[in-house]
C-alpha positions in Angstrom: 127.1 -158.2 4.7 123.7 -158.8 3.1 121.2 -156.0 2.6 117.6 -156.6 3.5 115.3 -156.3 0.4 112.7 -153.6 0.5 109.2 -154.8 1.1 106.7 -153.4 -1.3 103.0 -153.2 -0.4 102.2 -152.2 -3.9 104.5 -152.6 -6.9 104.7 -149.5 -9.2 106.9 -148.7 -12.2 109.2 -146.8 -9.8 109.5 -150.0 -7.7 110.8 -151.9 -10.6 113.5 -149.4 -11.3 114.5 -149.4 -7.6 114.6 -153.2 -7.7 117.1 -153.1 -10.5 119.2 -150.5 -8.8 119.2 -152.7 -5.6 120.1 -155.9 -7.5 116.8 -157.5 -6.8 115.4 -159.7 -9.6 111.9 -159.0 -10.9 109.3 -161.9 -11.1 106.7 -161.7 -13.9 104.1 -164.1 -15.2 101.1 -163.9 -17.5 97.5 -163.7 -16.2 94.2 -163.5 -18.1 91.5 -164.2 -15.6 90.4 -163.3 -12.0 91.0 -166.7 -10.4 94.5 -167.2 -11.6 95.5 -163.5 -11.0 94.3 -163.9 -7.4 96.6 -166.8 -6.9 99.6 -165.2 -8.6 99.2 -161.9 -6.7 99.0 -163.8 -3.3 102.1 -165.8 -4.3 104.1 -162.5 -4.5 104.6 -161.9 -8.2 105.9 -158.5 -8.9 104.3 -158.0 -12.3 101.3 -159.7 -14.0 101.3 -159.4 -17.8 97.9 -159.5 -19.4 99.6 -160.8 -22.6 98.2 -161.0 -26.1 99.3 -164.6 -25.6 95.7 -164.9 -24.4 95.0 -165.3 -28.1 96.8 -168.7 -28.0 96.3 -169.8 -24.4 92.7 -168.8 -23.9 91.2 -168.7 -27.4 93.2 -171.4 -29.2 94.5 -169.2 -32.1 97.8 -170.2 -33.8 99.2 -166.7 -33.4 98.7 -163.6 -31.2 97.3 -161.6 -34.1 93.6 -162.3 -33.9 92.9 -161.0 -30.4 91.1 -157.6 -30.3 91.4 -154.5 -28.1 88.0 -155.2 -26.6 89.1 -158.8 -25.7 92.3 -157.5 -24.1 90.3 -155.0 -22.0 88.0 -157.9 -20.9 91.0 -160.0 -19.8 92.8 -157.1 -18.1 89.7 -156.0 -16.2 89.3 -159.4 -14.7 93.0 -159.5 -13.6 92.9 -156.0 -12.1 89.9 -156.9 -9.9 92.0 -159.7 -8.4 95.2 -158.0 -7.4 96.4 -156.1 -4.3 100.1 -155.9 -4.8 101.3 -156.8 -8.4 101.8 -154.3 -11.2 99.4 -155.1 -14.1 100.9 -154.5 -17.5 98.6 -155.0 -20.5 99.7 -155.7 -24.1 98.4 -153.5 -26.9 97.2 -156.0 -29.5 98.2 -156.2 -33.1 96.6 -153.5 -35.2 95.9 -151.1 -32.3 99.0 -149.0 -32.5 101.3 -149.7 -35.5 99.7 -147.6 -38.2 99.0 -144.2 -36.4 100.3 -142.6 -33.2 96.9 -141.1 -32.6 95.3 -144.5 -32.8 98.0 -145.9 -30.5 97.1 -143.3 -27.9 93.4 -144.0 -28.2 94.0 -147.7 -27.7 96.2 -147.1 -24.7 93.7 -144.7 -23.1 90.9 -147.3 -23.6 93.0 -149.9 -21.8 93.8 -147.7 -18.9 90.3 -146.2 -18.5 88.2 -149.4 -19.1 90.4 -152.0 -17.5 92.2 -150.2 -14.7 95.6 -151.6 -15.8 98.7 -149.8 -14.6 100.8 -149.8 -17.8 100.8 -151.0 -21.4 103.4 -152.9 -23.5 104.2 -152.5 -27.2 106.4 -154.6 -29.5 109.0 -152.8 -31.5 111.7 -150.1 -31.4 112.4 -147.1 -33.7 109.5 -148.1 -36.0 106.9 -147.3 -33.3 108.8 -144.5 -31.6 106.2 -141.8 -32.3 103.4 -144.0 -31.0 105.3 -144.6 -27.7 106.2 -141.0 -27.3 102.5 -139.9 -27.7 101.4 -142.5 -25.2 104.1 -141.4 -22.7 103.2 -137.8 -23.2 99.7 -138.7 -22.0 101.1 -140.0 -18.7 100.7 -143.7 -19.5 103.7 -145.9 -18.5 105.1 -148.0 -21.3 107.0 -151.2 -21.3 108.9 -152.0 -24.4 109.4 -155.4 -26.1 112.3 -156.3 -28.4 113.9 -159.4 -29.9 111.3 -162.0 -31.0 108.1 -160.0 -31.4 105.3 -162.5 -31.9 103.0 -159.9 -33.6 105.6 -159.8 -36.4 105.6 -163.6 -36.9 104.7 -163.4 -40.5 107.5 -160.9 -41.2 110.1 -163.2 -39.5 108.4 -166.5 -40.6 109.7 -168.3 -37.5 109.9 -168.2 -33.8 113.6 -168.8 -33.7 116.2 -166.9 -31.6 116.6 -163.3 -32.8 119.7 -161.0 -33.0 122.3 -163.7 -33.4 123.9 -161.7 -36.3 125.9 -158.6 -35.6 123.7 -156.2 -37.6 120.4 -157.3 -35.8 122.2 -157.3 -32.4 123.4 -153.7 -33.0 119.9 -152.6 -33.9 118.4 -154.3 -30.8 120.9 -152.4 -28.6 120.1 -149.1 -30.4 116.4 -149.7 -30.0 116.8 -150.5 -26.3 118.7 -147.3 -25.7 116.1 -145.4 -27.7 113.2 -146.9 -25.6 115.0 -145.9 -22.4 115.8 -142.4 -23.7 112.2 -141.6 -24.7 110.8 -142.8 -21.3 109.9 -146.5 -21.2 110.1 -147.9 -17.7 111.2 -151.4 -18.7 111.8 -153.7 -21.7 111.0 -157.3 -22.3 113.7 -159.2 -24.4 112.4 -162.3 -26.0 114.5 -165.2 -27.4 117.8 -163.4 -27.8 121.4 -164.7 -27.0 122.1 -164.5 -23.3 125.4 -162.5 -23.8 123.6 -159.8 -25.8 120.7 -159.6 -23.3 123.2 -159.2 -20.4 125.0 -156.5 -22.4 121.7 -154.6 -22.8 120.8 -155.0 -19.1 124.2 -153.5 -18.1 123.9 -150.6 -20.6 120.5 -149.5 -19.4 119.3 -148.2 -16.1 115.7 -149.4 -16.6 114.9 -153.1 -15.9 115.3 -155.7 -18.7 112.9 -158.7 -18.3 113.9 -161.8 -20.2 112.0 -164.7 -21.7 114.6 -167.0 -23.3 117.2 -164.3 -22.8 119.4 -165.9 -20.1 120.1 -165.1 -16.5 122.1 -161.8 -16.9 118.9 -159.7 -17.1 117.0 -158.0 -14.3 114.0 -160.3 -14.2 112.1 -163.2 -15.9 108.7 -163.7 -17.5 107.0 -166.9 -18.6 103.5 -167.8 -19.7 101.8 -169.2 -16.6 100.0 -172.0 -18.4 103.3 -173.2 -19.8 105.2 -173.1 -16.5 102.5 -175.0 -14.6 102.1 -177.6 -17.3 98.5 -176.9 -18.3 99.9 -176.7 -21.9 102.0 -179.7 -22.9 102.8 -179.4 -26.6 105.2 -176.5 -26.1 108.8 -177.4 -25.2 111.2 -174.4 -25.7 114.7 -174.6 -24.1 113.9 -171.6 -21.9 110.8 -173.1 -20.3 111.0 -174.7 -16.8 107.8 -176.6 -15.9 107.1 -176.2 -12.2 104.1 -178.5 -12.3 102.5 -181.0 -14.6 98.9 -180.0 -14.4 97.9 -181.4 -17.7 98.4 -185.0 -16.5 97.1 -184.2 -13.0 94.0 -182.5 -14.2 93.3 -185.2 -16.8 93.5 -187.9 -14.1 91.2 -185.9 -11.9 88.6 -185.4 -14.7 88.8 -189.1 -15.7 88.2 -190.1 -12.0 85.2 -187.8 -11.9 83.7 -189.4 -15.0 84.3 -192.9 -13.4 82.8 -191.8 -10.1 79.7 -190.3 -11.8 79.2 -193.3 -14.0 79.4 -195.8 -11.1 77.2 -193.7 -8.8 80.1 -193.3 -6.4 79.7 -189.5 -6.6 78.0 -188.0 -4.7 78.2 -190.1 -1.6 75.8 -189.8 1.4 78.1 -187.2 3.0 78.0 -185.1 -0.2 74.2 -184.9 -0.2 71.6 -182.8 1.6 
């Protein structure tokens, strides 16, 4: 006998924990602007992540490191204005939380006050424990992020799969348990072996959201511009392209150029 899924008018951090307990998968995509966030929210996404991937997708940087706290607040504010149902989680950018728990709290408070976001996300485990605890003590929900942590790209030197070796896999599990214990409401696992990710998901009561972490976790996240094919250079194994907008948009723009050059646009019906 199938059980009807609970209908949520508004997704909260509590909703996500309930969804895991009820065996309902969590859908999550990135958003950086009002127009896209409006579409995503209307489509029924559970979580919108204002990711520091805006550094790559929106600004063209090679890594996520250059984006600033002010820029993240700008993107998050635009997303928050668009949503009615989705939970909005905002990345704390590189340099805004690693060095000092007090600075981490100040950064998190700025995001919450100035953008209206619902929660923040930080990369790392035991190394940033004190920062996470201080933010949580202020009543700000925190989503963790383990596995491949793009803000540490120069430490790793590569975007390859993490935690394939036993020692790193054990640390990841310990960090996940730590994050749950100190109060994180969910964790993103990026580019880790599927069996390890499933093991983590089963060991924890909070939701595990995967990106390149297999299907044994509690939900999935992708970069929206990747999954709709607006970007076309990026081809990781975990990415499914649902559209090919790069080609479709290119053809449309080329047709517009042709129509303008030939005086076909605007037509009589498109004039006043």
